[in-house]
LUMTOR-394400 format. One record per residue (C-alpha): x, y, z. Coordinates in steps of 0.02 Angstrom, whole numbers, plus 50000, padded with zeros to 5 digits. Layout:
XYZ
...
***
This chain:
495614848647549
497174860247575
496324867047738
495984849347801
497954844547774
498524859647858
497294856248008
497934837348019
499674843748014
499554855648155
498544841848263
499974830948219
501444843248270
500334846148445
500154827048481
501814823648444
502644838448562
501404833948699
502094816448694
503954822348685
503844834948824
503034822548948
504384821149073
504754803949127
505594800849301
507474800149295
507784794349462
506954785649608
506984796449767
506644791149954
506744805850073
506654807850266
506724820050385
507964818250531
508164799350497
508654790250649
508614805850761
507534801950921
507574818851000
507334831350861
505984843250853
505194856150716
506734867550763
507894854150709
507804849550533
508884837750430
508234831350260
509064815250187
508684810250020
509274794449919
509014797849733
509454781649636
509854781749457
510324768749325
512124771249352
512344779349534
511494785549671
511614802049731
511494804949925
510784822149965
510924830450140
510024845950190
510524852350343
510034866750461
510444858250641
511894870250657
511164886650603
512094885650439
511044881150295
511974867350206
511694854950054
512864840050040
512824828449875
513774811749883
513894801149737
514144782149755
513424764949689
511634760049634
511594749249798
512404761849917
511564767950070
511984781850203
511804781050382
511814795950505
512234795950678
511564809050813
512244816650976
510574824251040
509744834750894
511404836450796
512144824650673
513924818150715
514284805750587
513974801650408
514274783750341
514074778150153
514254759950140
515064760949970
516654771849913
516074790049881
516424792849694
516204812749706
515464824649822
514994842249818
514274854149942
513764873849980
513234882350138
512754898850169
513744904150324
513604922450327
512664936950287
513464953950255
512684971450268
513714984250169
513495003550142
513345006449959
513825025749970
514175026349779
512505017949743
513295004549626
512424989649697
514004978749695
515004977249864
516784982549842
518284985649963
517615004049984
516124997350062
515794998450244
515434980150280
514594971650439
514534953450451
513254941450537
513554923350549
512044912450542
512624898850668
511344907250800
509964907750679
508454896950744
507594886950607
505764882650599
505144869950482
503414877350412
503074866650269
503564850450195
503124837550053
504094822050073
503464808549936
504084798049801
503724812749680
504554826549768
505554832349930
505234850849972
505444859850132
505184878150180
505894884350334
505764901050433
507394907150510
507484919450641
509134931050684
509204934950856
510174952150868
509984966550975
508174961151017
507664961350836
506884946750739
507634947350561
506874934550452
507644922850321
506444911250233
507284896250130
506414884150017
507294868449955
506474857149830
506964841549720
505964832649582
506414815849505
506314822249338
506714838749226
505574854349263
505594873249275
505244881049438
503554888149463
504154905549528
505344918049427
506684917749379
506024898549328
507584889949355
507744872849281
507874858549409
508194840249371
508334823649475
510234827649488
509954845249572
509094854749707
508194870849690
508534883449838
507584899749854
508064911449998
507354927550048
507914940350170
506434947950250
506374964450364
508224962950419
508694975650534
509954988850460
511354997350540
510935014450611
512575020850550
512225015250366
511205025650256
511305014650097
511174997250165
511174982650053
511434963850086
512574950850028
512604931550039
514294922550087
514424905550012
515754890450051
515954878549907
516624861949939
517124847849809
518224832049808
519304839449684
521184844349708
521494857649837
522624865949720
521354868149586
519894881449574
517974883849543
517654890249372
516264904549340
515474902049171
514274913149094
513294910948945
511894917048843
510164908748846
509134906448682
507934919748745
507104927348888
505374917248882
505674910149071
506434925149142
505964940949056
507324953149017
508844941549082
509734933748936
511124926649046
511494911049144
512884909949282
513634892349315
514834889149440
515814872849399
516954861949501
518554856749402
517864839549363
516134847449302
517114858949183
518304844649115
517024828749109
515334835349170
515514821949323
515684835749445
514614848549553
513814864449496
512834880749553
511644887749423
510744904349420
510214920149337
511024934749376
509444943049452
508664945449614
506964951349680
506494965749788
504614962249814
503664946749855
502764948349689
504174945249570
504174952849391
505224962749287
504864978249401
505324971649557
506894963049484
508764968349528
510534962349472
511404949049575
513254950949574
514584938349592
516204939349672
517884931749626
518304914449722
519484914249870
520274899749963
519554896650125
519274883150253
517774873050321
516814883950440
516994877250629
515634869550720
514724864850545
513934850250462
515324852850328
516574848850450
515734834450516
515424827750343
517174828850262
518034824350429
518644807350349
519094814650176
520904817750124
521174837250140
522354835849988
520784831649878
519534844349968
519454861049854
518604873149974
518294891149907
516884903649944
516014918849848
515024933149888
513344935549796
512654954349822
510894961249758
510724980749694
510804992149549
510875011549546
509345020349592
508405005249666
508245013449834
509315000549928
508724987150043
507694997850151
506405002950010
505554987050018
506524977050160
506434962250047
507644953449947
507484935949861
508794923549751
508664906449678
509894894549629
510074875149596
511504865049650
511844849149570
512904834449497
513384832049319
512974842549167
512034857749208
510334857549123
510264868748954
508724880548912
507454875448793
506094882648709
504334879748773
503124869348707
502084884048659
503474893248576
503904876248477
501944873648417
502044890948367
503764889648278
503184872548205
501594879448139
502344897348082
503804886647965
502684872547930
501084879347861
501924890047733
502924874647677
501314864447661
500484878547557
501994879147445
502104860447430
500104860747391
500284873947259
501674864947178
500634848847167
499064857447109
500054865546970
500844847846923
499194839046928
498324852546819
499674852346685
499514832846694
497714833346647
497944846746517
499234837046434
498104822246449
496624830246379
497654837546235
498354819646197
496614812446193
495924826146080
497404824945948
496984805845950
495134808245903
***
């Protein structure tokens, strides 16, 4: 009897968790590639996504038309739409038919090569640094999924410099619900965010550098006060179930996100990977610099999109993310570095235990409790029967 009760309990727990863990659609998405462009080819890619929720609509623009990978989020009313005007193969104007309540954007406009003579992994003022702009990168669309259930593109960028063909692979993915990324570090992405995965493949290192590493220069833009600042928040995760060996999560929050969770954020684990096969053995440390005030890159889609915004309410800062740790053999060991992050609006998603772990915990805690209760009930029932039998004997 007790074994059947325990079995029923376990089945009930699993059924309940399966039901509650099923992800429902949080937004309705409608995505297009190069909407309104009559002359665009596979080497000119702009993805526009309209993600409608119950109280607002997030307009997302993923742009590669000017070389610099750019992601723009603009939040407006539920009935709002965005129109994009083109000049040849490049967007020249973005028009939202309702007031933009908030906007946040990131762009990777440069790659730094630095000579890490002290083998620290981190780029500092002592490092010899060579800067490479991404304005002249040629992007080719390699893969796409554009449906009501997912918007995903993967592009192959070629850096033409000194007759070399250095490669940048970048993948952007949006789902209309909450889920974990399939690849390490298994970041959470939601209907309010986009997952970005970037790989630096076979980059040509300087012949004058014996200890080359690479870093990414990110420009961050938000419609917060220009006198305010972004915030770097590190928090501990519950465990390392999704990213083995990494217990920290870094969140770059805009002032509005920090104060009211109605702003923009960038979220990532402080980890990169030096091989295509991602695991603990191929992981390395991702270091983040302080913020510096800067301006919108010239000849960029950021410059085009924010042209009509009040500069006093436009916060523009940058940061550098570099990769490496002592003794890892520098970039030349594998000629590969990969990093992932999410960019989104609202409250950054929180880590949680997986269904498997929850089931194990529930069974581990529930079964002993059931056994204890069963023992108590058995003892009470036995005592009751004994008392009843004694009473009947005395009456006889």
